[in-house]
C-alpha positions as CSV (number, residue, x, y, z in Angstrom):
1,M,1.9,-27.2,45.7
2,T,-0.7,-24.8,44.1
3,H,0.1,-23.4,40.7
4,Y,-0.7,-19.7,40.1
5,E,-0.2,-17.2,37.4
6,D,2.4,-14.5,38.0
7,P,0.8,-11.2,36.9
8,N,4.3,-9.8,36.2
9,R,5.0,-12.5,33.7
10,D,2.6,-11.3,31.1
11,R,3.8,-7.7,31.5
12,L,7.4,-8.9,31.2
13,K,6.5,-11.0,28.1
14,Q,4.8,-7.9,26.5
15,H,7.9,-5.8,27.3
16,F,10.3,-8.2,25.6
17,A,7.8,-8.8,22.7
18,Q,8.3,-5.1,21.9
19,R,11.9,-5.9,21.2
20,V,10.8,-8.3,18.5
21,I,8.6,-5.6,17.0
22,H,11.5,-3.1,17.0
23,Q,13.8,-5.6,15.4
24,A,11.2,-6.4,12.7
25,R,10.9,-2.7,12.0
26,H,14.7,-2.5,11.7
27,I,14.6,-5.1,9.0
28,L,11.9,-3.3,7.2
29,E,13.8,0.0,7.3
30,I,16.9,-1.8,5.8
31,W,14.6,-3.1,3.0
32,Q,13.1,0.3,2.3
33,R,16.6,1.8,2.1
34,L,17.6,-0.9,-0.4
35,Q,14.7,0.1,-2.6
36,R,16.4,3.5,-3.1
37,S,19.9,2.2,-3.8
38,E,21.7,-0.8,-5.3
39,W,22.3,-4.2,-3.7
40,N,25.8,-4.9,-2.4
41,A,27.6,-7.3,-0.1
42,S,27.4,-5.0,3.0
43,D,23.6,-4.7,2.5
44,M,23.3,-8.4,2.4
45,A,25.4,-8.8,5.5
46,E,23.4,-6.2,7.4
47,L,20.1,-7.8,6.4
48,T,21.3,-11.3,7.3
49,T,22.5,-10.2,10.7
50,A,19.2,-8.4,11.4
51,S,17.2,-11.5,10.4
52,Q,19.3,-13.7,12.6
53,R,18.8,-11.4,15.5
54,L,15.0,-11.3,14.9
55,R,14.9,-15.1,14.9
56,Q,16.8,-15.2,18.2
57,Y,14.5,-12.6,19.8
58,A,11.4,-14.3,18.5
59,E,12.4,-17.7,19.7
60,R,13.4,-16.4,23.1
61,F,10.3,-14.3,23.7
62,E,7.9,-16.9,22.3
63,Q,6.8,-15.1,19.1
64,P,6.3,-18.0,16.6
65,T,5.1,-15.9,13.7
66,H,8.2,-13.7,13.7
67,A,10.4,-16.7,14.2
68,Q,9.0,-18.4,11.1
69,L,9.4,-15.3,9.0
70,A,12.9,-14.8,10.2
71,V,13.8,-18.3,9.2
72,A,12.2,-17.8,5.8
73,L,14.2,-14.6,5.4
74,E,17.5,-16.3,6.3
75,Q,16.8,-19.1,3.8
76,C,16.0,-16.5,1.1
77,L,19.2,-14.6,1.8
78,Q,21.1,-17.9,1.7
79,A,19.7,-18.4,-1.8
80,V,21.0,-15.0,-2.7
81,G,24.4,-16.0,-1.5
82,A,24.2,-19.2,-3.5
83,N,23.5,-17.0,-6.5
84,R,26.9,-15.4,-6.0
85,G,25.4,-12.6,-4.0
86,R,23.1,-11.4,-6.8
87,L,19.5,-10.6,-6.6
88,N,17.2,-12.0,-9.4
89,S,13.5,-11.5,-10.0
90,P,12.2,-14.6,-8.1
91,L,14.3,-13.7,-5.1
92,I,13.2,-10.1,-5.1
93,S,9.6,-11.2,-5.3
94,Q,10.1,-13.7,-2.4
95,L,11.9,-11.1,-0.3
96,N,9.2,-8.5,-0.9
97,S,6.5,-11.0,0.0
98,L,8.2,-11.8,3.3
99,M,8.7,-8.1,4.1
100,Q,5.0,-7.5,3.5
101,R,4.1,-10.2,5.9
102,L,6.6,-8.9,8.4
103,A,5.1,-5.4,8.2
104,R,1.6,-6.9,8.9
105,T,2.8,-8.8,12.0
106,G,3.0,-5.5,14.0
107,L,-0.7,-5.0,13.6
108,R,-1.5,-8.2,15.5
109,Q,-4.6,-8.7,13.4
110,D,-5.3,-12.2,15.0
111,D,-5.6,-10.8,18.5
112,A,-8.9,-10.1,20.1
113,P,-9.8,-6.4,20.3
114,D,-9.1,-6.2,24.0
115,S,-5.8,-8.1,23.9
116,A,-3.5,-6.0,21.9
117,T,-0.3,-7.2,23.6
118,L,2.0,-5.6,21.0
119,P,2.1,-2.0,19.9
120,L,1.6,-1.0,16.3
121,L,4.6,-0.9,14.1
122,R,4.7,2.9,14.1
123,K,6.2,5.8,16.0
124,P,3.9,8.5,17.3
125,I,2.5,11.3,15.2
126,Y,2.9,14.8,16.7
127,L,0.0,17.2,16.3
128,A,1.2,20.9,16.6
129,L,-2.1,22.8,16.1
130,Q,-3.3,26.1,17.6
131,D,-6.8,24.8,18.4
132,A,-6.5,22.3,21.3
133,E,-10.0,21.0,20.8
134,R,-9.3,20.3,17.1
135,S,-6.0,18.6,18.1
136,D,-7.7,16.4,20.7
137,R,-10.5,15.4,18.3
138,L,-8.0,14.5,15.6
139,A,-5.9,12.4,18.0
140,R,-9.0,10.4,19.0
141,Q,-9.9,9.7,15.4
142,L,-6.3,8.8,14.5
143,E,-6.0,6.4,17.4
144,F,-9.2,4.5,16.4
145,F,-7.5,3.8,13.0
146,G,-4.4,2.5,14.7
147,F,-2.2,5.6,14.9
148,T,-0.6,6.9,18.1
149,A,-1.1,10.7,18.1
150,L,0.3,13.2,20.6
151,P,-1.4,16.7,20.7
152,L,1.1,19.4,21.6
153,T,-0.2,22.8,22.6
154,S,2.9,24.9,22.8
155,E,6.3,25.3,21.2
156,A,7.9,24.3,24.5
157,A,5.9,21.1,24.6
158,F,6.8,20.4,21.0
159,R,10.5,20.9,21.7
160,R,10.4,18.6,24.8
161,A,8.7,15.9,22.8
162,M,11.3,16.2,20.0
163,A,14.1,15.9,22.5
164,Q,12.6,12.7,23.9
165,R,11.7,10.9,20.6
166,H,11.4,11.7,16.9
167,P,7.9,11.1,15.5
168,T,7.0,9.2,12.3
169,A,5.3,12.4,11.0
170,I,4.3,15.9,12.1
171,V,1.1,17.7,11.5
172,M,2.1,21.4,11.9
173,E,0.0,24.5,11.7
174,V,1.8,27.3,9.8
175,D,1.1,29.8,12.7
176,F,1.8,27.4,15.5
177,G,3.4,29.5,18.3
178,G,3.0,32.7,16.3
179,R,2.7,34.1,12.8
180,Q,4.5,31.6,10.5
181,R,6.4,30.3,13.5
182,G,5.4,26.7,12.6
183,L,7.4,27.1,9.4
184,H,10.5,28.3,11.2
185,L,10.2,25.6,13.8
186,A,9.9,22.8,11.2
187,A,12.8,24.1,9.2
188,E,14.9,24.3,12.4
189,L,14.2,20.7,13.5
190,Q,15.1,19.3,10.0
191,Q,18.7,20.7,10.3
192,G,21.2,18.0,11.0
193,L,18.8,15.1,10.4
194,E,20.1,12.4,8.0
195,Q,16.6,11.7,6.8
196,P,14.1,14.6,6.9
197,L,11.0,14.1,9.0
198,P,7.7,14.2,7.0
199,V,5.7,17.3,7.8
200,M,2.1,18.1,6.8
201,F,1.3,21.8,7.1
202,F,-2.1,23.3,7.8
203,S,-3.3,26.9,7.4
204,E,-6.8,28.1,8.2
205,H,-6.4,30.7,5.4
206,E,-5.4,30.1,1.7
207,A,-1.6,30.2,1.6
208,D,0.4,32.3,-0.9
209,T,3.2,30.9,-3.0
210,E,5.9,32.2,-0.6
211,T,4.3,30.4,2.3
212,R,4.0,27.1,0.4
213,L,7.6,27.5,-0.8
214,A,8.8,27.9,2.8
215,A,6.8,24.8,3.7
216,V,8.5,22.8,1.0
217,R,11.9,23.9,2.2
218,A,10.8,22.8,5.7
219,G,10.1,19.3,4.6
220,A,6.4,19.6,3.7
221,R,4.9,16.4,2.2
222,D,1.5,18.0,2.0
223,F,-0.3,21.3,2.6
224,F,-3.9,21.6,3.8
225,S,-5.7,25.0,3.8
226,G,-9.1,26.0,5.0
227,S,-10.0,22.9,6.9
228,L,-8.2,19.8,8.2
229,D,-10.3,16.9,6.9
230,A,-9.6,13.9,9.2
231,A,-10.3,11.3,6.4
232,V,-7.9,13.0,4.0
233,L,-5.3,13.3,6.7
234,L,-5.8,9.7,7.8
235,D,-5.2,8.5,4.2
236,R,-2.1,10.6,3.8
237,L,-0.7,9.4,7.1
238,D,-1.4,5.9,6.2
239,D,0.7,6.3,3.0
240,L,3.5,8.0,4.9
241,T,3.8,5.5,7.8
242,R,3.0,2.2,6.2
243,L,6.1,0.1,5.9
244,C,7.0,-1.5,2.6
245,Q,3.9,-0.1,1.0
246,Q,5.4,0.1,-2.4
247,E,5.7,-3.0,-4.6
248,P,9.0,-3.4,-6.5
249,Y,8.9,-1.9,-10.0
250,K,8.4,-4.4,-12.8
251,V,10.1,-4.0,-16.2
252,L,9.6,-6.0,-19.4
253,I,12.8,-6.2,-21.5
254,V,12.4,-7.0,-25.2
255,D,15.8,-7.6,-26.9
256,D,16.7,-10.2,-29.5
257,S,20.1,-10.5,-27.9
258,R,19.9,-12.9,-24.9
259,A,23.3,-11.6,-23.6
260,Q,22.2,-8.0,-23.7
261,A,18.8,-8.8,-22.1
262,T,20.6,-10.7,-19.3
263,M,22.9,-7.8,-18.7
264,T,20.0,-5.4,-18.5
265,E,18.2,-7.7,-16.1
266,R,21.2,-8.0,-13.8
267,M,21.6,-4.2,-13.6
268,L,17.9,-3.7,-12.7
269,N,17.8,-6.7,-10.3
270,S,20.6,-5.2,-8.4
271,A,18.3,-2.2,-7.6
272,G,15.5,-4.5,-6.4
273,I,13.6,-4.2,-9.7
274,I,11.7,-7.3,-11.0
275,T,12.3,-8.0,-14.6
276,R,11.2,-10.4,-17.4
277,S,12.9,-10.6,-20.7
278,L,11.8,-11.6,-24.2
279,T,14.0,-12.4,-27.2
280,D,10.9,-12.9,-29.4
281,P,9.1,-9.5,-29.8
282,I,6.0,-11.3,-31.3
283,R,5.2,-12.6,-27.8
284,A,5.3,-9.1,-26.2
285,M,1.5,-8.5,-26.1
286,A,0.8,-11.8,-24.4
287,E,3.6,-11.1,-21.9
288,L,2.2,-7.6,-21.2
289,G,-1.2,-9.1,-20.2
290,E,0.4,-11.6,-17.9
291,F,3.3,-9.6,-16.4
292,Q,1.6,-6.1,-16.2
293,P,4.9,-4.2,-16.2
294,D,5.4,-0.6,-14.9
295,L,7.8,0.0,-17.9
296,I,9.0,-1.5,-21.1
297,I,12.6,-1.5,-22.5
298,L,12.8,-2.1,-26.2
299,D,15.7,-2.7,-28.5
300,M,15.5,-0.7,-31.7
301,Y,16.6,-3.3,-34.2
302,M,15.3,-6.9,-34.0
303,P,15.0,-9.4,-36.9
304,E,11.2,-10.0,-36.4
305,C,10.3,-6.3,-36.2
306,L,11.6,-2.9,-35.3
307,G,11.3,-1.5,-31.8
308,T,9.3,1.4,-33.2
309,E,6.9,-1.0,-34.9
310,L,6.3,-2.9,-31.6
311,A,5.8,0.4,-29.8
312,K,3.0,1.3,-32.2
313,V,1.4,-2.1,-31.6
314,I,1.6,-1.6,-27.9
315,R,0.1,1.9,-28.1
316,H,-2.9,0.6,-30.1
317,H,-4.1,-1.0,-26.9
318,E,-5.8,1.5,-24.6
319,R,-4.7,-0.4,-21.5
320,Y,-1.0,0.2,-22.3
321,V,-1.1,3.8,-23.6
322,G,0.3,5.1,-20.3
323,V,3.1,2.4,-19.9
324,P,6.5,4.1,-20.4
325,I,8.6,2.8,-23.3
326,I,12.4,3.3,-23.2
327,Y,14.5,2.4,-26.2
328,L,17.9,0.9,-25.4
329,S,20.0,0.7,-28.5
330,A,23.4,1.3,-29.9
331,E,21.9,3.7,-32.4
332,G,23.9,6.9,-32.2
333,D,22.1,9.0,-34.8
334,L,20.2,11.8,-33.0
335,D,17.6,12.2,-35.8
336,K,16.8,8.5,-35.7
337,Q,16.6,8.6,-31.9
338,L,14.1,11.5,-32.0
339,E,12.1,9.8,-34.7
340,A,11.9,6.7,-32.5
341,M,10.7,8.7,-29.5
342,S,8.0,10.3,-31.6
343,E,6.8,6.7,-32.4
344,G,5.4,5.9,-29.0
345,G,8.6,6.1,-27.0
346,D,9.3,8.1,-23.8
347,D,13.1,8.0,-23.7
348,F,16.1,6.8,-25.6
349,L,19.2,5.4,-23.9
350,T,22.4,4.5,-25.8
351,K,24.4,1.3,-25.3
352,P,26.7,0.8,-23.5
353,I,25.0,2.4,-20.5
354,K,26.1,2.8,-16.9
355,P,24.0,0.9,-14.4
356,R,23.3,4.0,-12.3
357,H,22.0,5.9,-15.4
358,L,19.7,3.0,-16.4
359,I,18.4,2.5,-12.8
360,A,17.7,6.2,-12.2
361,T,15.9,6.5,-15.6
362,V,13.8,3.4,-15.0
363,R,12.9,4.4,-11.4
364,N,11.9,8.0,-12.4
365,R,9.8,7.0,-15.3
366,A,8.1,4.1,-13.5
367,S,7.4,6.3,-10.5
368,R,5.7,8.9,-12.6
369,A,3.8,6.4,-14.5
370,R,2.5,4.8,-11.3
371,N,1.4,8.1,-10.0
372,L,-0.4,9.0,-13.2
373,K,-2.0,5.6,-13.4
374,A,-3.1,5.9,-9.8
375,R,-4.9,9.1,-10.6
376,M,-6.6,7.6,-13.7
377,V,-7.8,4.4,-12.1
378,R,-8.7,5.6,-8.6
379,D,-11.8,7.3,-7.2
380,S,-11.0,10.9,-6.3
381,L,-12.9,10.9,-3.0
382,T,-11.6,7.7,-1.4
383,G,-8.4,6.8,-3.3
384,L,-9.8,3.4,-4.0
385,Y,-10.0,1.9,-7.5
386,N,-12.8,3.2,-9.6
387,H,-15.7,1.1,-10.9
388,T,-14.1,0.3,-14.3
389,H,-10.7,-0.7,-12.9
390,I,-12.0,-2.9,-10.0
391,L,-13.8,-4.9,-12.7
392,Q,-10.6,-5.1,-14.7
393,L,-8.8,-6.4,-11.6
394,L,-11.5,-8.9,-11.1
395,E,-11.1,-10.1,-14.6
396,D,-7.3,-10.4,-14.1
397,A,-7.7,-12.3,-10.8
398,H,-10.3,-14.6,-12.5
399,L,-7.8,-15.6,-15.2
400,R,-5.1,-16.3,-12.6
401,A,-7.4,-18.3,-10.4
402,R,-8.6,-20.4,-13.3
403,R,-5.0,-20.9,-14.5
404,D,-3.5,-21.7,-11.0
405,Q,-6.7,-23.5,-9.8
406,Q,-6.8,-21.4,-6.7
407,P,-10.0,-20.0,-5.0
408,L,-11.2,-16.5,-5.7
409,S,-13.9,-14.5,-3.8
410,F,-15.6,-11.3,-4.7
411,A,-17.4,-9.1,-2.2
412,M,-19.8,-6.2,-2.5
413,L,-20.5,-3.8,0.4
414,D,-23.2,-1.2,0.8
415,L,-23.6,1.4,3.6
416,D,-26.9,0.9,5.4
417,H,-29.4,3.8,5.3
418,F,-26.9,6.1,3.7
419,K,-29.4,8.4,2.2
420,Q,-30.6,9.3,5.8
421,V,-27.0,10.3,6.6
422,N,-26.8,12.7,3.7
423,D,-30.4,14.1,4.4
424,R,-29.9,14.5,8.1
425,Y,-26.2,15.4,8.5
426,G,-25.3,16.8,5.0
427,H,-23.2,15.5,2.2
428,P,-19.9,16.5,3.8
429,M,-20.6,14.0,6.6
430,G,-21.6,11.4,4.0
431,D,-18.3,11.9,2.3
432,R,-16.5,11.6,5.6
433,V,-18.3,8.2,6.3
434,I,-17.4,6.9,2.8
435,K,-13.7,7.9,3.2
436,S,-13.5,6.4,6.7
437,L,-14.9,3.0,5.4
438,A,-12.4,3.1,2.5
439,L,-9.5,3.6,4.9
440,F,-10.9,1.0,7.3
441,L,-10.9,-1.6,4.5
442,K,-7.4,-0.7,3.3
443,Q,-6.0,-1.1,6.8
444,R,-7.7,-4.4,7.5
445,L,-7.5,-6.3,4.2
446,R,-4.3,-7.8,2.7
447,K,-2.2,-5.9,0.2
448,S,-3.0,-8.6,-2.3
449,D,-6.7,-7.8,-2.1
450,H,-8.1,-5.2,-4.4
451,I,-10.6,-2.6,-3.0
452,G,-12.8,-0.4,-5.2
453,R,-15.5,2.1,-4.9
454,Y,-18.2,0.6,-7.0
455,G,-20.4,3.7,-7.0
456,G,-22.0,6.0,-4.5
457,E,-21.9,4.2,-1.1
458,E,-21.2,0.8,-2.6
459,F,-17.7,-0.9,-2.5
460,A,-16.2,-4.0,-4.1
461,V,-13.4,-6.2,-2.9
462,V,-11.5,-8.8,-5.0
463,L,-9.9,-11.5,-2.7
464,P,-7.5,-13.8,-4.5
465,D,-6.5,-17.2,-3.0
466,T,-9.5,-16.9,-0.7
467,D,-12.6,-19.0,-0.3
468,A,-16.0,-17.6,0.6
469,A,-15.8,-18.9,4.2
470,T,-12.6,-17.1,4.9
471,A,-13.7,-13.9,3.1
472,A,-16.9,-13.9,5.2
473,K,-15.0,-14.2,8.5
474,V,-12.7,-11.3,7.6
475,L,-15.4,-9.0,6.3
476,D,-17.8,-9.8,9.2
477,D,-15.1,-8.7,11.6
478,I,-14.6,-5.5,9.7
479,R,-18.4,-5.0,9.7
480,R,-18.6,-5.3,13.5
481,R,-15.5,-3.0,14.0
482,F,-16.7,-0.3,11.6
483,A,-20.0,-0.1,13.4
484,E,-18.1,0.9,16.6
485,I,-16.8,4.2,15.1
486,H,-18.4,7.3,16.3
487,F,-18.5,10.3,14.0
488,P,-18.8,13.6,15.9
489,A,-22.1,15.3,15.0
490,Q,-25.0,17.2,16.6
491,P,-27.2,16.6,18.5
492,Q,-25.4,13.2,19.0
493,D,-22.6,11.3,17.4
494,L,-23.3,9.3,14.3
495,T,-22.6,5.6,13.8
496,C,-22.9,3.7,10.5
497,S,-23.0,0.1,9.4
498,F,-22.8,-1.8,6.1
499,S,-24.2,-5.0,4.5
500,C,-22.1,-7.4,2.5
501,G,-22.6,-10.0,-0.1
502,I,-19.8,-12.6,-1.1
503,A,-19.5,-15.0,-3.9
504,Q,-16.8,-17.6,-4.7
505,L,-15.7,-18.6,-8.2
506,H,-16.8,-22.0,-9.2
507,G,-16.3,-24.2,-12.3
508,K,-16.0,-22.3,-15.5
509,Q,-17.9,-19.3,-14.3
510,Q,-17.1,-16.0,-15.9
511,A,-16.0,-12.9,-13.9
512,K,-19.2,-11.1,-14.7
513,A,-21.3,-14.0,-13.3
514,L,-19.2,-14.0,-10.2
515,A,-19.9,-10.2,-9.7
516,S,-23.6,-10.9,-10.3
517,D,-23.6,-13.6,-7.6
518,A,-22.0,-11.2,-5.1
519,D,-24.5,-8.5,-6.0
520,Q,-27.4,-10.9,-5.5
521,A,-26.0,-11.9,-2.0
522,L,-25.8,-8.2,-1.1
523,Y,-29.3,-7.6,-2.3
524,R,-30.6,-10.4,-0.1
525,A,-28.5,-9.2,2.9
526,K,-30.1,-5.7,2.6
527,H,-33.6,-7.2,2.4
528,A,-33.0,-9.6,5.3
529,G,-32.5,-6.6,7.7
530,R,-29.1,-5.1,6.7
531,Y,-26.0,-5.1,8.9
532,R,-25.0,-8.6,8.0
533,V,-22.8,-10.6,5.7
534,M,-24.2,-13.2,3.3
535,V,-22.4,-15.8,1.2
536,F,-23.9,-16.7,-2.2
537,T,-25.3,-20.2,-2.4
538,C,-28.4,-21.4,-4.2
539,E,-30.4,-20.2,-1.2
540,V,-28.0,-17.3,-0.2
541,R,-28.2,-18.0,3.6
542,P,-27.0,-15.5,6.2
543,M,-23.4,-16.0,7.3
544,A,-24.5,-16.9,10.9
545,E,-26.4,-19.9,9.5
546,L,-23.3,-21.4,7.8
547,E,-21.9,-23.9,10.2
548,M,-18.5,-23.8,8.6
549,L,-18.1,-20.2,9.7
550,G,-18.9,-20.8,13.3
């Protein structure tokens, strides 16, 4: 009997595999919801049931990666149960790591470009714009970066689409369907929804305060006026639609009372916040460098030093000037509280404190601090880390790699012939290319990798726990994919490429020497003809010549 492949089998497998993806998304949505609330028995039961269902689907429909992650999630939740149903910092970290890996499985990054058997882990994005040509152009650009976009040319078409399926986000022109009709349409669709849909409004003309206020009331997450820059829109959509994009907040607790520190830890852990506590304030500075918290909670009165004294020491270090400090003390004297806040503190909470009060204060302060820090350490054009901060992150990764004896690679990328792009097409097109490469890198590298704009058209990537061979494979794939992008231009579309140099940490090498090696590899890649990846060795040979890379 002759064996033959059933063409319907692959289609059926793909259909059922989508159920695995949808179940994975359900787990991620539960986890996101838990980041905004407090952990309880019903949440644990819901997450456990969802994980078990994911494992069953994954095993039945032959999805081994999802099956392995589901088993790991079940084991982690069993550990929570063994801990009397309580979360603690190691378990939160483990759960978050598994959720990050689960979110990435929807992208099928291991598949060949022409074998995307699973859809992206995202719902479609609706484009409700007056100009059909602009809408179609945006849809094509969004799809190249992994988004499913649906242009809608009329109010009737928009309503039909909404009746069939809710999108992950809406790009809505203020005057879509008539003067300010887009605002009314968006406000109408939000009514009755348990969770408002994120809407990004666009207006060809500068909008007044009344229009922007109406947009906010209609669920606006952003407002673009004048022009609708695809790169900016892509970056914003990526933030809105990426699952589990936010790392849990980290809080350092300094309190000489072990019982009080443990109580504070439990309250914060119940909200998915990672904590580390110290009873010896003298160790605080060393712990700050290692733990890198989003916020610090200090007791006012400790035998070794006062909380206000420690706050001053912390503020002497430029790196920690922006880290919020909250005093948590039994001190009830208002004058002393105000004096403490003037000595480097941001808030004062009085013991005993209700868990909801503490959690809300920590979340609000940590969120604002993260947003402020992001503006300070990121490049304004791309949203990537700036030159100074990427080198700081390299230094931090270098220390961890040396301590844990793990590999570390550093890569430098440079756009080829970029001056010609600016000279021939203008600086706005050059900015567009730079922003597109930034987003491309963010989407295709791990969350644990750090990406920075080194300067001009040059980028840097810190790759922890990665050897040079693996880094070269990943970045060479990105190099080939990026060169396939077509940027609309006249008289013909523009394509761009980049060169890359990679170095791996060895021996007792310092971080600056590692960066210098990567720079040298990049220099030789450029002078060897560009559009290639080179790994630093004594000879700095092209990646294609390294047998270990195939």
